N, C-alpha and C positions, 0 to 999 in steps of 0.2 A: 146199373144206374140207381143215384141216389136217390130214396122216395121222395115224394113234395109232404110238408107238413106244413098243417095249417097254423100260418103265422097269429101271435098273441094267445094261441091254446095254455090254459096252467096244465103245471106239470100233474098227473103223469098222460095227460092229455097226445102229446106232442109219440110217446114210445105206443101208446093203443091206437095211433094211426101209422103208424110205419108197422105194425102189426097185421092193421085193418089193408093195409097197401100191398104188403109181401102177401097175400091171398092164398094160395096153395104150394107157392116158394118154403122148402125147408130150412127153418129159422134157427132149431138144436137138432143136434144132434148126439144123441145118450150109448153108446153102444151100438148096436143093432135095430133102436126103436131112432128115428126120425118125426119131429115135431115141426108141423106148419105154421105161417104166420096165423093164421084163420083156427089151427088148433091151440095157438098159444093162447087167444085174444076167449078163447072160449075159455081154459083154464083160471086166466084171470078173473073173466065173468063169474064159475061157479066159485072162486076163493073170494072174492068180495063178496058177494051174499050169502057164505056162508060167516063169513065177520059177520058182517051186520044182523045175524040170524044169533049171533053170540051175543048181541048187547056191545058189539065194537064199533069204533066212529070216530066222528070227528076231535081229536084230543088226547085219544087212548092212545098209551104206549104198548107198542106191541113187539114184543122180540121174538127174532127170526133164529133157530138154531135149527141150521137145514143144510143139508150136501149140497153137491152141486147134480143139479136134475131141472128139468122142464116144469119140474112144479114146484122148487124154489124159486124160482125165476118170477112165475106167475105169480106165486106167494107175494114177493115184496112189492111189484107191479101193485098188487092186490090192496097191496095195506095202502097203500098212496092211495090209490082210488078210493076208498073209505075215510081218507082223511086222517091216517091214524099217524099217531108219531114213532115210524120205523125203527128200531135196534137192532142193531146189525152184530152176531155174536158170533168172533172170530173162534175156529175149532182148535182145541189147543191152549185154551187159556188155565195159570194157574188155579187153582181153588178158589185163594181169595182171593181174583180179580175176578173169576165169572160171578164169584156173589157179588161182586161190589158193581157189577156189571147188570146183573138181574136184578139187584135193589132200587136202582135209580129210578124211580114209578112205572116197574112196569105194571103194566094191570093183566095182561094175556102172553105165555109163552109158544107158541106154533114150533113143533121138530116134526121130523119123520116117520117119528112112533110116537109111545104112549109116556113117553118123558115128560112132557109139558104140558101148559093147560087145555091147548090144543092140539090137534095130531092134522097133518095132512088129509088123512083121507076123509077125516071125519069132514072136513070142510068141501072136500070135493064130490059128499055125500050130497050135497044143495043139486038144483036141477040149474039147469043151461035154462037162463030162459030168453037169451038171444039179445040182438042189438047193440049198441056203443052204453060200457058202465058209465052211470051218472056218475060225477065227481062231485066230491062236499066237500073237498079243504077251504081255506080260504086264503090268499098271499101271506099271511102273517102270522099262519098258523104253521107251529115246527115241521117239518119231513121228516126230519130222520138223525137219528143219534149216531154219529161216525167218531168212533175211538180212535185216539191217538194209539201207538206202537205198547206206550207202557215203558220205552225205556229207560225211561229217569224215575220211574217209580210208578204208583197209578192212575192208569188210563185216565184221559180225559176226556169226557163224551160233549162232541162239537156239533153244536146244536146248527142246523142248516133250513131254514123258511120253504116254503112253496114257491116262494118268491125268486130264491135265489134258486134254487132246483130249474125252476120256468127260465131264469137267465143262463144257465150253464148251455153251452153251445154244439154237448153232445149228442143232440136228438135234434139238429139246425143244420143241416148240410151249409145253407148260404152265409151261415155264422162263423163258416170252419175258420180257423185261418190256415196261412199254406202248410205250417207242419204237419197240422191235423188233414186238413184238405193227400197231402203226398200219404199218410199215416194210411187213410179210410180206403188208399186205391190199392192196400196190400192186405187188406181184409178178409180175404173168401174166404179160407177156414180157423175162426181165431180158438185156441185153444184155452177155454177155462177151466181152472181146479182149484181146489184148496176151500174158499169159501163165496157165495157169492153176497158175502156180504162184506167183501173186501171194495171198497170204496177203488181202487183200479181195476179189480176184475170186473166188478159190473156195470164202469162207466163204458170201457171197453167194449164190452158188450152190446150196450146201448149204439156204440158207434158201429157195430159192427150192421147191427140193426141197419142204421140210417145209410151203409155201406152196401147195401146189400147181400152180406154176408152171411154166415154159420159161426153161430156156436160151437162148438164142440168140445164134447167134453174128453177130457185127458184123464183117467183112472187107471194106476196112478201114475200121479208125471213126472213118469221117468225119462231125461233127455238124455240123447238125443231118441232111444226110440219111441216118444209119443210121438213126436215131429214124424219121423218118419214112416212108422205104422200108419195115422193119422192121413198123410200127406197134407200137412199144415199149414198153413201159412204165415200165419202172427201166432206169438204170443207175449205174456207179461213174466219177465224174471228178473229177479237176483240179484245182486252183483254176485254173489258167492254162488250161485248158482249158474251164472256166464262165465263164472272162471274155469268150473270144474263141465261147464260142453266143449269151451274153447279147449281144454285139457285130453277130453275125448278124441274130440277131432282129430287132435296133432297125434296120439296114439294109435288109435283104428280110423279113421273118417267114414262116418254114416253118411247116407244118402239123403244129405237136407238140399236139395234144387227146387223141394218145393217150398221150400222159406224163402218168405219176402223181408219180416221186420217182426224183430226183438225189440219190446219196450220194456227198456233197462229203468228200474222203479226200488225206492226204497232207502238207497244212499247212493253218495255220490262215488263215482268211476275215474279212475285215475285215464290220465291224458294215454299214458303208454300201456296200459292195461286194453284201453279203450280200442289203439293201434291193434292191440294185438289181434284183438278178437276182428274186426274189419279184417283183417289179413288170412284170419282163417276161417270165418263165416261169411265174407263177401260182405257188399253194403246193406244190410239187413240190419242194422244196430241204429234206434232210436232213443235217447240220452232225452226224456223227461226229467226237470225237477218239478216241485209241487209240497205240499203237505195237506193234513188232512182239514188243518183249518181254511185254508184259502182255494184246495182244487190244482187244477194243473196252472202253472204260474207259465214255463217256459218251454220247449223242446228242442231240440239238437235232431237234426236228421241225420242220413245216413253220408248228405255231403259236409254239412258242417266239420269245421275244424277244433280240434280239440284241443284242450280242454270244457272249450264254451259249453253254455248247457244250449247253445239258440238265443235266439231275438223274443222276446215278451211280446205279446198281439199288442195290436193299440187301445183294445179293450178294458189290458188288465196295467196297472199303473205301478213300478218298482220303483223305489228311491234306494242309493247305499248313502246312509248315514252315518254321519259322525259323532263323536261323543257328546259333541255340541246338540246334537239331535238336526244338525241343517245336512242336506245332501254337500255328498263328496265326489271332485270331480273324477274323468273317466278316468283310468289307473289306480283308483288309491280305494283301497276294500275300507269298509264300511258297515254295517249292521245294515241285513235288509228287509225294506218296511215294501208290504206288502195288498193293492187294494185290486182285488177283483167283484165280480156283480156276482159270482154264485157263493161268496165268504160266508162262512160260520159267524152265527151274532153271537155269539159268543160260548163259553163253557157250560152245559149245562148242571143245574145246580150250585154254581161256584162261582159267585160272582169276585171275589179275593182274586183267582189265577183270568177270570174274564178283562177286568181293568189293565193287568201289566200287560198282554197282550196286544187284547183290541182294544188299540187306543188312534181316539177323534178318528174312529171310520178307515183305518189302517187296521193290519196285521204284521204284530213282530214278529219275525219268523226266525230270531233268533242264530240266523245262521252271516254267515260272515261271506262277502265277496264285492265282486267293481263291474263294472261297464269299463268297453271297450270303445276307441270314439266311433264306431261303426254302429254302436246301440249291441252289441252280444255281452251276454251274461257270463259271468264267469264264478263260480265259487271257492270260498279260497276255506272256511271250517268252521263252527260252533262259538258262539259264542261263552255260551255257557259250557265248551270242552275245554277246560283252561284246568292248568296247573299252573298252582300258588307256590313260586321257589324261590329262595330268600324273601319272601312278599314282593316278589313280583310276578307279574303275570304273565303265563308264556301257554300259549295255544296248542293241542294237541295236533291241531291238521296240520302247520307246516312239518312238525317232526316228521310223521306220520307221509309226508310225501317226500321228505328228503332219504327216507329207511326206504320209501317203494319205489323209488326212482334207480335203486343203486343196483346194480350189476348180483345178479343169481339170484332178487329178492323179487317175489310175485305180490305178495301183500304184505303189509303193517297197520300194526294200531298200535297206537299210544293210550295207554293210561295212567293218571297221579293215584297215589297211596301215602296215606303218612310220614313223616320222616321224622326222625329224633333231631338232625341235625339241620335241616333247610325246612321244615315244615310239613312240605307235600317233594315229592320226588316223581317224575318220569317213569313210566314201566314201558318197554315196547314187545310185542309179540309180533315176528316175523314168520310170514310163509313165504319158504326157500321154493325155485323152481324145480322142478322134477331132475335130480340128479345132481343137485347144487348142492355145498355147505359153506353157510353164510359163515363169515368172519366178524366173531361182535368187535372185534379193535376195529377194525377197518368201515365198522357201521359206525361207532361213534366218534371215529376222526372225522367220518365226511357231515355228520350234523356236525361237530364242531367247528366245521369250515364254514360250514353253510350256516348257520341260525348260533356259533355262540357257547364258550361249553357250559352254559346254565341250561341249555336245553338236552346238551348229552345222558338219554335215558342212564338210568343204576344200572338199571337190569336191561338185558335183550335175550329172551323169550326163543326158542325154533317150534313151532308149533306145525301140526299137517294142516290143521283148518281152523276157521273162527269161529267159533262156536257163534249158534243162531236162537231167534224169539221166534217164539210160534210163527210171525208174519214172515219169515224167512230174511229177515233185518242180521246182520249183526248185532250180537250184543255184547258190548266191550265189558261190562259187568260182570261177566262172568269167565273174565280173565285169570281177574285176581286172584280169586279163591283159586286156583288154579298152582298158584306158585310155592 
């Protein structure tokens, strides 16, 4: 049963209450080691005391360069206990991006070893004085900086206040929307991997705590082996990893009988591929839609009909707006504007970008989509994912969907590149289904029939798989240099 959380408690108070309520129950499993709720609370107390002893507290920027361990989870919560501005650092960042992150008002860096200003072992040497940790933050203080993927250049730091984190439903079962309530019931053993600095990874971890489940470390996160070996019931999965899992299950089925939820995030999922995943894996795929700037916007459960990403909860406002800035009727595509209780206040130290994206209390998602008459949300593309051909704008999304729906095509990606005759031209990259050989002429004809001759790709290249960035998302920028 979900734990009870005291209403009105500022963040991370609800998480501390969840740990206290868990008591001797295992909340984190790392190899042969298990940590109870009481044990995790003790780790939080010691690390928070260590941070304060190091002179860190309210308003200080503390970067977390940590692996996936009980101590890493505790360190992030402890950073919030002392009222710091917690900066999550994903592993695998290119050197230039890492320098950018660590030079944005960071006062200390916490690491697993001696690479940073502070090591976890030093922080944990502080005695545990017991009791409930004293919370230092005020509602308007910045609680954390969440970095965007950087797929369009330098990652931007989304600044989220303590008030916004307190307003999020993750740790509050009484506030869970229906889709989250269904997901929570399946989080008995939730796989964590990669980095707890990931917004998605951490927040599903807190949701698991609130649902009475256990976070289980998958190291390495090889699917399907990790699911089978650890008897996992749930995991986050990117679209490319989902495709690989489905293909592996077709070739050599593994025992995935424990699996009850795969939370797909990071990029859109084609309707045909979602149906295939459900056919092969069963009713376990939850397709989430959200952004670093907003948090979760909506989620489709296994019962929802693709390609909908579900119905946004009542506490979240979503509008599809036309070029004039006014909402468009159901069935008509528009740019999605979103307003959530837990959204960021803007980009840290970047007023120009903030003014462009955070508008009158709304977040411009730069995504295109529409609603049906029942309120279900459908994504159709990105406003910035455009190719200017003969001075006309053409979106890459519809071209990708036309190609991906062709027989024998598993995935399709389209990028624009300069062209001497047309200004820009579309270039397509397709991943064929196993044993299939695409016919470029047939693919071009298909695009022409559906979208017109101007959208026909200048080149169609067959690739084994799409390159991905450090966060596991497809990175289309890496496709063109390979041409």
